[in-house]
C-alpha positions in Angstrom: -80.1 -101.1 -15.5 -77.8 -98.2 -14.7 -78.3 -96.2 -11.5 -79.6 -92.7 -12.3 -77.7 -89.7 -10.8 -78.7 -86.1 -10.8 -75.6 -83.9 -10.7 -76.1 -80.2 -9.6 -73.3 -77.6 -9.7 -73.1 -74.1 -11.0 -69.4 -74.5 -11.9 -69.3 -75.9 -15.4 -65.9 -77.6 -15.1 -67.0 -79.5 -12.0 -70.3 -80.4 -13.4 -68.7 -81.7 -16.6 -66.0 -83.6 -14.7 -68.6 -85.3 -12.4 -70.9 -86.2 -15.3 -68.0 -87.7 -17.4 -66.6 -89.7 -14.6 -70.0 -91.0 -13.4 -70.9 -92.1 -17.0 -67.5 -93.7 -17.4 -68.3 -95.7 -14.3 -71.6 -96.9 -15.8 -74.0 -94.5 -14.2 -76.8 -92.7 -16.1 -76.6 -88.9 -15.4 -78.6 -85.8 -15.7 -77.0 -82.4 -15.2 -78.4 -79.2 -13.7 -76.6 -76.0 -13.3 -78.7 -74.5 -10.5 -81.0 -75.6 -7.6 -84.0 -74.3 -9.4 -83.2 -76.4 -12.5 -82.7 -79.4 -10.3 -86.1 -78.9 -8.8 -87.7 -78.8 -12.2 -86.0 -82.1 -13.1 -86.8 -83.8 -9.8 -90.5 -83.0 -10.3 -90.6 -85.1 -13.4 -88.0 -87.8 -12.9 -86.7 -90.3 -10.3 -83.1 -90.7 -9.3 -81.1 -93.2 -7.2 -78.7 -90.4 -6.0 -78.3 -86.6 -6.1 -74.9 -85.0 -6.0 -75.3 -81.3 -5.4 -73.2 -78.2 -4.7 -74.4 -76.3 -1.7 -73.7 -72.7 -2.6 -75.3 -71.7 -6.0 -77.2 -68.8 -7.4 -80.8 -69.5 -8.5 -81.6 -72.1 -5.8 -78.9 -73.5 -3.4 -78.4 -77.1 -2.5 -80.5 -76.8 0.6 -83.5 -76.1 -1.6 -82.8 -79.3 -3.5 -82.3 -81.3 -0.2 -85.6 -79.9 1.2 -87.4 -81.1 -1.9 -85.8 -84.5 -1.9 -86.9 -84.9 1.8 -90.5 -83.8 1.0 -93.4 -86.0 0.1 -93.6 -84.4 -3.3 -90.3 -86.1 -4.5 -90.9 -89.0 -6.8 -88.0 -91.0 -5.2 -85.8 -91.2 -2.1 -82.4 -90.8 -3.5 -79.0 -90.9 -1.7 -78.0 -87.3 -1.2 -74.4 -86.0 -1.4 -73.3 -82.4 -0.9 -70.1 -81.2 -2.6 -69.1 -77.7 -1.6 -66.2 -75.4 -1.1 -68.0 -73.1 1.3 -71.0 -74.5 3.1 -73.4 -72.5 5.3 -74.3 -75.9 6.8 -72.0 -77.8 9.1 -71.3 -81.5 8.4 -73.3 -82.5 11.5 -76.3 -80.4 10.5 -76.2 -81.8 7.0 -76.4 -85.4 8.4 -79.4 -84.4 10.5 -81.1 -83.0 7.4 -80.7 -86.3 5.5 -77.5 -85.8 3.7 -75.7 -89.2 3.2 -72.2 -87.8 2.6 -70.6 -84.3 2.6 -67.5 -83.6 0.5 -65.6 -80.4 0.7 -64.0 -79.0 -2.5 -61.5 -79.9 -3.6 -62.7 -83.4 -3.2 -61.2 -86.8 -4.0 -63.1 -88.1 -7.0 -62.2 -91.7 -6.3 -63.5 -91.4 -2.7 -66.8 -89.9 -3.9 -67.2 -92.7 -6.5 -66.4 -95.4 -4.0 -68.9 -94.0 -1.5 -71.5 -93.7 -4.2 -71.0 -97.3 -5.3 -71.2 -98.6 -1.7 -74.3 -96.5 -0.9 -76.2 -97.7 -4.0 -75.4 -101.4 -3.6 
């Protein structure tokens, strides 16, 4: 069964690129364009990983991370931040439970390799 990935980004081009590449690599994806939309999805579904932008209107990535770390979350997914400008440092992100932190522009192959390794 394919690993399920929730992809969260307010930039349509990046969201589409990630979803297409992940599906090409055999992952099952669900896309959300805001943190609030991601929360609605996470309340109903379980995922193996979440890849989220940090800075977004309508609920930032920290809101999504806090929910994933809460007892309310249906699963304990691997969590990746992908961001151009983060208000959270890399070290703070790791302390908060982020598995990996990628700065935009990011190397897609590096992200895919990390995801495959973390989900094995």
